[in-house]
Phi, psi and omega in degrees: 000128181270152172293147182235133183230147169272125185240358179198154181221156176208138178226147167251173178290133178260147178156201173271102191251146170279349181297146176277174175302318179299315184291325175298317178297319180299317183298309181293323179295317178298317179299323179294311181291332173293327181287324180257083187295137173081006179280116176294132184296334180291346178279346176283107187264352182218149176222125175240127186241123174263119182204126190268313193232035184299321182299318185274327187258330178246000179055041186224121169258181175057050192288321185297312176298325177300314180294319179303317180295320180293331181270351181073033179240156180232086184302135181243356184240307180218140175212120182199157172245141176247140177229114176209048181051235186289347180260011183301314182294316179294328177295321176297319178299319181293322177296318178295319177302311182297321181296317181286318181299325183269354179091003179290332180225154176251321178224118184237135175259131178247123179240131170244132180205158177201134171252104189254333183276119181247165178303331180240110184298336178297332177293319177297314181296319178296321179292321178298331179292348178284346183292315175277171183307111189298315186289323187263325187239321182301316182292343178263013175087015181279077171267186185298314183302310179295326179296309182288339171295320176296320177300314181296316179301317183290321179294322177295319181292317185282325191234357179079017177299143186247161175296327179297319179294320177296320180298329180298327177297315180295318180299313180299311187289327175288331175296322176288319181295337177295343178262003188246104183293346179271352186288150174294322183236076184277061180205152179281157173228152179266162175303315182298321181292320178297312184292336182251011175287160186304141178288132179257306176205100189309134010268013184275126174263175183306316184276007167269356189243145174283161188269161171277108197230142170264139178176168179213155177211152183215149172223155178245130181244145172211178181275162187302324182293331183264347189300317184292342177284343185251339183204151175281341183229079174292147177241115187272139172277109186260335184212144178224143176209146176204141177207147182212161172227184185298170191265344183280128180301323181297338182264359179289143180291333183196153173275333189251358177237126185244081183298330179292329175292316180301320180294315181296319178296314181300314183293319181294317180292322178296316178299324181279346184068037184223173174238169178298333181282350173278342185290141177263337175199162180215145173250115183247159186274083181270058178301330173220156184300323180296330181300312182297322180297315178293325180294326173306317184290316183288337174286342184089014178279331180225150176295157180302128180091353184248019176296325177297320178292326180301313178289324180298326180275001179075021185285343178259012178258168174299129186099348177268197181299316182207111177298130187232133176061053183290343176279346184120354178064189176289329180295319183267328184267342189090176188221075170284107200317303185291339186270337190300311183297327179286319180296328176298317178295320177304316181298315181296316179298315181291330173297313181295332180267004182057043180254019179243159179300151184299332182297336181236014183285130177240315182073227178089194186237331185238140176218153181231137176239134182230134173235147168231163176215168180063221178266050181058030179266348181232130182226138176232144183224138175233134177248129184241148178225135179286129176266181179214000000 
């Protein structure tokens, strides 16, 4: 098994874009090739594309060959698209990792993208309802906001978590997104604004929720022997973990305890030979403010039920136990489903390369990225380490 490193990154602007799916791919792809100077495109032998809802939202199937054409590459080793809702991008990254580690590929480009804003927002909402069990829950309106509202209600009931503590997550992440020119929402918000934003699904208000966002992100992977030829700071993928359970909410063991996340975290850290306390920063899946609070607990950073206190004490901010979502998270950057997992890796890599603004710079040696999908029944984790 060969070592696998990230040697280049690319992002396009995220938001409500007039750009097509093709154009989003072009933007992130150009940024990637600009980052890896002098790389002949014919040397990219594999392309893995994470994209969740292209058929329904962009009316486009056969996405991977389409992206290859837009990037001007002709894959000769691997070409595939991955679909796993919000974990689509990280799944593409894992496929690329396996291809390079086993020798099937030498240089793989990973693209995550999603075109989510349609002329009729009801079409987007209806399509999102396909993520949960369509026959039993989707047709009854069980999209993400009502599901995570139930999670928040239950966490508040069991542990005394408050709306103010959830609002603190949004305030922190928007403060970071204000330093990120690629973010959908590059501006700070106050506690008062979060608490008084329109109610979406009680107790979740508008600013407790991530946005419906168009966007793309890309990374370039190669094996360890070639990494130093492409960058002075290779970032190695040291650990991977994933675990899932069934899709029906009624069959979940708990709304507030996510054992599949704990398993994915454990496996990724074990593979990396590290602990959560070795991490210098983390990118977590804050699709809703309550999600980040529960993730503190499942990572082992806070005792069960004390995730609200963790944010209240500033422990997930720079200077705390573990800086989390320094790019702005899903709350500040938006959430183009297939792109999110790849953009999380981009942030960690750019942190290690000191390519981010000083207001959110952490640096360090170890980083962790976490994605969830569905009704928090599927979790993926990637552990990264800065090389030299």
